[in-house]
C-alpha positions in Angstrom: 58.3 98.5 78.3 59.4 97.3 74.9 58.1 96.4 71.4 59.5 93.3 69.7 58.5 92.9 66.1 59.5 89.2 65.9 60.0 86.5 68.5 61.6 83.7 66.6 63.6 83.0 63.4 64.7 79.8 61.7 68.2 79.9 60.2 68.7 78.7 56.7 71.8 77.7 54.7 72.0 81.1 53.1 72.5 82.7 56.5 75.9 80.9 56.9 75.3 80.9 60.7 74.7 84.7 60.9 71.6 86.9 60.5 71.1 90.6 60.9 67.8 91.5 62.6 67.1 95.1 61.6 64.9 97.2 63.9 64.3 94.1 66.1 63.4 95.8 69.4 62.4 99.2 70.7 62.7 100.0 74.4 60.1 102.4 75.7 61.2 103.3 79.2 64.7 104.7 79.7 64.6 104.1 83.5 65.7 100.5 83.0 68.6 98.4 81.8 67.5 95.6 79.5 69.0 92.2 78.7 68.0 90.5 75.5 68.4 86.7 75.5 68.6 84.7 72.3 68.3 80.9 72.6 67.8 77.8 70.5 64.2 76.6 70.5 65.4 73.0 70.7 68.1 73.4 73.3 67.7 76.3 75.7 71.3 75.7 76.9 72.5 77.2 73.6 72.0 80.9 74.2 73.6 84.4 74.0 72.8 87.7 75.7 73.2 91.3 75.1 72.6 94.0 77.7 71.4 97.5 76.7 71.8 100.5 79.0 69.5 103.5 78.4 69.6 106.8 80.3 68.2 105.4 83.6 70.2 104.4 86.6 73.7 104.9 85.2 74.9 101.4 86.0 76.5 101.2 82.5 76.0 97.5 82.4 76.4 97.3 78.6 79.0 94.6 78.7 79.6 91.2 77.0 81.5 89.3 79.8 80.9 85.6 79.7 83.7 84.3 81.9 86.3 85.4 84.5 89.9 84.5 84.2 91.3 84.1 87.8 95.0 84.1 88.7 97.1 84.4 91.9 100.6 85.2 92.9 101.0 81.8 94.6 98.8 78.7 94.1 100.7 76.6 96.7 101.0 79.0 99.7 102.1 78.1 103.2 99.6 77.8 106.0 98.2 81.3 106.9 100.2 83.0 104.0 98.2 85.9 102.5 97.9 85.6 98.7 96.6 87.9 96.0 93.8 87.3 93.6 93.4 88.8 90.2 90.0 88.7 88.4 89.8 89.5 84.7 86.4 89.9 83.1 86.5 88.4 79.6 84.4 88.0 76.5 85.8 84.8 75.2 89.5 85.3 75.6 89.4 89.1 75.3 89.3 91.4 78.4 86.0 93.1 78.6 86.9 96.6 79.7 83.3 97.6 79.8 82.3 95.2 82.6 80.5 96.9 85.5 78.9 94.0 87.2 79.2 92.8 90.8 81.2 89.7 91.7 80.9 87.5 94.7 83.2 84.8 96.1 82.7 81.2 97.2 85.3 78.9 98.9 85.3 75.1 98.7 87.8 72.6 100.1 88.7 68.9 99.9 91.1 66.7 101.8 93.3 63.9 100.3 91.2 60.9 99.3 88.1 63.0 98.7 86.8 63.8 95.2 84.0 66.2 96.3 84.6 69.7 97.5 82.6 71.1 100.4 81.4 74.7 100.5 82.4 76.6 103.6 82.2 80.1 105.1 84.0 79.0 108.3 86.9 81.1 109.7 88.5 77.8 110.8 89.2 77.1 107.1 90.1 80.6 105.7 90.1 84.3 106.2 89.1 86.7 103.4 90.0 90.3 103.3 87.2 92.7 104.4 84.7 93.5 102.9 84.8 91.0 100.0 83.5 88.0 101.8 80.1 89.6 102.6 79.9 92.4 100.0 81.8 91.1 97.0 83.1 93.8 94.6 81.5 96.0 92.0 83.7 96.8 88.9 83.9 100.4 87.8 85.4 102.2 84.8 88.8 102.6 86.3 89.2 98.8 86.6 89.1 98.3 82.8 87.7 94.8 83.4 90.6 93.8 85.6 91.2 93.9 89.4 93.9 92.6 91.7 93.0 92.3 95.3 96.3 92.2 97.3 96.4 89.9 100.4 93.0 88.7 99.5 92.9 85.4 101.4 94.8 83.0 103.7 94.0 79.4 104.4 94.0 78.1 108.0 94.1 74.3 107.6 96.9 72.4 106.0 96.7 69.3 103.8 93.7 70.7 101.9 93.0 71.8 98.4 90.8 74.9 98.2 88.9 76.3 95.3 88.0 80.0 95.2 85.1 80.5 92.8 84.3 84.0 91.4 80.8 84.6 89.9 78.7 87.4 88.7 76.0 88.3 91.3 73.3 88.6 88.7 74.3 85.8 86.4 76.0 82.8 88.1 76.8 81.3 84.7 79.5 83.9 84.4 82.2 82.5 86.6 85.8 81.5 87.0 88.0 79.9 89.7 91.4 79.3 91.1 92.6 76.3 93.1 95.1 76.4 96.0 97.0 73.5 97.5 98.1 73.9 101.2 100.5 71.2 102.4 100.3 67.7 101.1 97.2 66.7 99.0 96.9 64.0 96.5 97.5 65.6 93.1 95.3 63.3 91.0 92.9 66.1 90.3 95.1 69.2 91.0 94.2 70.8 87.8 92.2 73.9 86.6 90.0 72.4 83.9 86.6 74.0 83.8 85.3 72.8 80.4 85.9 70.3 77.6 86.2 71.3 74.0 85.0 68.6 71.7 85.5 68.0 68.0 84.9 65.2 65.5 86.0 64.1 62.1 82.4 64.1 60.8 79.4 65.7 62.5 77.0 64.5 59.7 77.9 60.8 59.4 75.9 58.1 57.6 74.0 55.5 59.6 76.4 53.1 61.3 79.4 55.1 60.2 82.1 55.2 62.9 83.3 58.6 63.9 86.2 59.9 66.0 85.8 62.3 68.9 88.5 64.5 70.4 88.2 65.8 73.9 90.4 68.6 75.0 90.5 69.6 78.7 90.5 73.4 79.0 90.7 76.2 81.5 88.6 78.8 79.8 90.0 78.5 76.2 93.5 77.3 77.2 94.4 73.6 77.1 95.0 72.3 80.6 97.9 69.9 80.1 97.7 69.0 83.9 94.3 67.4 83.6 94.3 63.9 85.1 90.5 63.4 85.7 88.2 60.7 84.4 85.9 61.5 81.5 82.5 59.8 81.2 80.2 59.9 78.2 76.4 60.3 77.8 74.4 60.1 74.6 71.1 61.9 73.9 68.9 61.9 70.8 65.9 63.8 69.4 63.8 63.4 66.3 63.2 66.3 63.9 59.8 66.8 65.3 60.9 67.0 68.9 62.3 70.0 70.9 63.8 68.0 73.8 66.8 65.7 74.1 66.3 62.2 75.5 69.1 60.4 77.3 69.7 56.8 76.1 72.0 53.8 76.7 70.1 51.6 74.2 72.2 49.8 71.6 69.3 50.4 69.1 70.4 54.0 69.0 74.2 53.8 69.1 77.2 51.7 69.7 80.2 53.0 71.6 83.7 51.5 71.5 84.7 49.4 74.5 85.5 50.2 77.3 84.6 53.9 77.1 80.8 53.6 77.6 81.1 51.8 80.9 84.5 52.9 82.2 85.1 56.3 80.6 88.7 57.3 80.2 91.2 58.6 82.7 93.7 61.2 81.3 97.4 60.6 81.9 100.4 62.9 81.5 101.0 61.6 78.0 97.7 63.0 76.9 98.8 66.6 77.7 95.1 67.5 78.1 93.8 66.2 74.8 92.6 62.7 73.7 91.3 61.5 70.3 89.0 58.5 70.5 89.3 56.9 67.1 86.1 55.2 65.9 84.4 56.0 69.2 80.8 55.8 68.2 78.3 55.0 65.5 74.7 55.9 65.3 72.1 53.3 64.3 68.9 55.2 63.6 68.5 57.7 60.8 66.5 61.0 61.0 67.7 61.7 64.5 70.1 64.3 66.0 72.5 63.0 68.6 74.3 64.8 71.3 77.4 63.2 72.9 78.1 64.7 76.3 81.6 64.4 78.0 81.8 65.2 81.7 84.3 64.9 84.6 83.4 61.9 86.8 84.1 63.8 90.0 82.7 67.2 89.0 79.9 67.0 86.5 79.9 70.8 86.1 83.0 70.3 84.0 81.5 69.2 80.6 
C-alpha cells in the first residue's frame, strides 16, 4: 500500500539534529489513514509519529497530539459532589486543534497508607456521566482540541484519593490524568507529577569525571512544586557495537554518590519540585554510552 525509498538513516554532525527526507514515502491506496513511525535503532523508546489522512474514510486523523492536559473545577470535592473534567489535546504544550481521536477513561483509587492505586469500574466507588464510561468520547472539528464535560463524575467513598486517567483509544501512550482527594487522605503523594525532566552539567564527560544531575518533577511540561515522592535511580550502559541497553549496579561501570544509589531521594517542600545532585555520578569505563534513569518509587511509570 506504500513505497518507501529508504528505511534508515544515520545522523551526522552536519545535520545539527535535523534532516529533511525529500520524497520519502508514497501512499498508493487512499482508502486508508497512515501513521509513519520514526524511531532510534538503538533505543526504540525514542520515537516520533506522523499521521497522514488521504481521501478515504474521512476521519481526519492528521494530528500531532502527544499528551492530554486534564483539569477540573474542583480537585477536592465533597462526597457525591459532581465535578467537571476538561481535556485538552496537546502537541507539547500547544493545543492541537486538529485532534480527532477517541479518548477513554480509567479510574483508580487508593486509601491512606497505601502507595499503589487500584483500578476500578465499580459503582460503589464512583459514578461517571453516561455514555463516557463505556463509550469514551470522539473529538470533532468543533471541539478545537478541547472539551469540557460538565458534571462528569462523582465519587462515592470518602477518605480516598482517586486518579482519573484519560488516554487515546488507539495509542495508550497519549494520556493525561487528574487526581481528586475525597475526605482525609495522607498528602505525602498528593501531587500531579507525570514525568521527570533531567539535565546535567556535562553529557560527554571524561572517564571518572563527576557530573551533576538535576531532576525536575513535572506535570506535562510544568514544574510540579507539590511533588513529595521518592526518586530512585537506575544505570544502563551499551557499547558502540550494541543496540540494546544493559542494566548494571556494578562499581566497575560507575560510582554514584552516597546514599542515592541505595536510598534514592525524597523530595521536600524546600525543593519546590526540582533537585540538583552535585557530583552525583562518575563513569569508569570508556567507549560506552550510559543512561541514568530516574523514576518514582511508588509509581514507576513516572520516569
